[in-house]
N, C-alpha and C positions, 0 to 999 in steps of 0.2 A: 658779629660784633655790633652791638646796638649802643648808641651814645646815650649817656645818662641825661635825661631831660632836665635834671636841675642843674646841670652844668651849662646846658644851652640857655635855660632861664637866666642863670647869672651873668652869661656874657650878655645877653639881651639887655640886662639891667644896668650893664656898666656904661656910664655916660661916655667914656672914651670910645666904646664900639658901638655909638648910636648910628652910624652910616651903615653898619652890618646888620641892623636889626631886620630889615625887609628881608635880606639874603637868609639869615638864619631862621626866620618863620617859614620862608619858602622851602628851605633846605632840609629843616627837620620838624617842621609842624605839621606835616601832611603824610601820614601813613600810608594812604593810597598811592601817592606819588612816590614813595620810596618802594614799595612793593612793585610798581610798574617798572622803576628803574632797575631793580633786581632781575625781574623777568627778562627785561630787554639785555641787560649786560651779560647775563647767563649764557648767551649764544657766542660769547667771545671769552669769558673768564671762567675757570674752574677752581675747585679748591687746590691749594698748594701753588698756584700760579703766581708769577710777578706781574705787577701792573705798575706803569708810570704814569702819574697823572700831572700833565704839565698844565699849570694855570689851575692849581687846585681850589684858589679862592677860599671858601670857608669849608671845603671838604665834602660836600654831598656826594659827590662820587667816590671820594675816598671812602666813605662810609659803605655805599653800595658794594665796592669792590671787597671791603672787608667782609661784609655780611655774606658775600659768595665765597669766602674762605681764602682770599688772596693777600699775599704780602703787598704792600703799596709803598712806593716812593712818591711824595707828594711834593710837586715843585711849584714854590710860590714866593715871589720876590717882595710882595707887599707886607711892610712890617705888622700892620694891623690884622690883616688876614692871617699871616704866619702865626701870630699870637693866638688867634681863634684856633687854628688847627693844633698848636701845642696845648691848648687848653683842653680841647675836645679828644685828642688822640694822644696825649703825652704819655698816658699809662700802658699804651698799647705798643708792645715791643715788635709788633708786625707792620707798623708805620714808621717811616723814615721821613722827616721833613727836611728838604734842600730848600734853603732860604735864598734863592736865586731866581733870575730869569733864565730862559733858555733861547738859544739863538744859534747863530752860524758859526760862531767862534767863542772860545771862552774869553772872558776879560771883565768889562764893565759896560753896562747900558744906561742910558738915560730912560727912566719911566715916567711916562706922563700920568699922573694920578688924577683921577675924578672922585673927589672927597666926599661928595654926596651919593654917588653910585660907584663903589670901588670896583665893581664886576666888570666895568668896562674901561678900566685903566689899561694902558697900552704902552708898548715901546715903539709904536709906529706914528711918526708925525703925520704920515700920509693919511693913515686911518683917521685921524682927528680932522684933517682937511676934507676928507670925504663925508665926514658926518657933518659938516659945517652946513647948516639950513636944510639937511635932508629930511623928508618926512620920518618921523619917528625917532629923530636924534636931535632936534632942534633945542630940547631942553637939557641936553648934556653938556657939561663944562669941565674940562681939564685944567684944574687950577693950581696944581703944584708939580714940581719935577723933583725926582730924586735919582741919585745915582746907585744902581743895584748890581751886585755881582752876575755874572752871566757864565752858565755852563753850556754843554752842547748834549744832544741825545748820545752821541757816541761816547762822551764822558760819562754819563750816567749809566750806559750800558757796561761799559769797562769796569766802573766801580760796583755796581749792584747785580750784574748778569743780564741775561736777555729775557726780556719781557714777552709775555704771551700778549699783551694788549698795550697800547699806548694811546692816552687820550691828550690831545692838544687842543687847548682853548685859550687863546692870547690875544684876542681883539686885533685882527689885521697884520698879525706877526707870525702867522702859521708858516708861511713859505720859508722865512728865516729859521724857524725851529727845524724844518725838514731838511734845510741846507746844512744843518749840523749832524746828519745822519748819513750814514754811508753803507747801509745793509738792510735788506728786507727783513721784516718781522713777521710773525704770526697774524698780527692784525693791529690796525691803527686807525684812529679817527682824527680829523681836524676840522675845526669850526669854519663856516662859511659866512658872509654877510653879503646883502644884496647891494652894499654901498661900495663893497671893495671885492667885485667879482674876480678882477684881475689877480688878486692875492690867491683866490681860491684855485685859479686856473694855473698859477704858477706852482701851487702846492701839488695839484694834482700831477703836473708834468714832472715834478721831482718825484713824487710817489711812483709813477710809470718807470722813470729811470732807475730807481731803487729796486724794481722787479715786483711791484703790486700790478695786478693784471685785472682784478674783479673789484667793482665799486657799487656803492649803495648810498642812500643819504636818509636821514631823517630830518624832518622840518621843525623848528622851534623845539619846544619841550615835549614833543608828542611821545617819545620812547617807544617810537615804532619806525621801522624801515618803510619808506615811501614807495618803494618799487617792488613789485612781486619777485623780480628776478635781479641777480647780480648783472651788472653790464660793463662794457668796456670803458677806458678812459675817454674816448672819443663821444661816446654815448652819453657819459657823465657830464662832459663839458657842455654838450648841448643842453641837457637837462638844467644845469646852473645856469645858462645863459637865458633860457626861457622862463625862469621863475620870475613873477611879479616882484615889484620892489615890497609888497605888502608881506611877502614871506619873511623878510627882515633877515632871519640868519637860520643856521642849523648846522648839521654835522655830516661830513662826508665819511663813509666807512670803507677801508681799504683792505684787501685780501690779496695774497700771492696768488 
């Protein structure tokens, strides 16, 4: 499923969506990046699979999962980002948008919004404190707070079915998202940052408790696994701990 470029351009031209223009250009303006993303996720996603995209933002991963033939549940609490997903994928009956955050329990969460850079909006006050003064983060400002509904991965699985893959990218709230899951899945990824390594370690510990036994990682937006072979949780924790601060962020991939 390929997103209509005219729809993307209309969103970029919308003054109300000005803060999303950079994300839209990165997500939908580079065919080579999209092709690399598809090649990468093809090792986890097959036609007919269900994928849950937690922290879907403007839906670039959702688009990749659809091009691979998967059904997608896109979970996104930010109203502006959710509107972008509705605009881009509203005509696709294989994409379900859940306008909520994902956490340890259902209910309501306070979301700290970065109006200039919505991709780093977060439900974690601790993440904001960790970013304060840190190299690569000094320019970021979380200037608004909104209450958003919260669901859990268990609730999403109960409603939509068992996914073949779950992607979690929620800016320092990944451990809370995994706390809302009580079963092992075929494959899962969660974002890490070098300013919040403790969150990644807690997420890794939770993944181990759930029954994941093999781990790898991708650094930044490279769309490639960084290690030649899958490793234990202990080895992955050591790799994460040894990363230079400049690595900034990436994703840990988990398999049973």
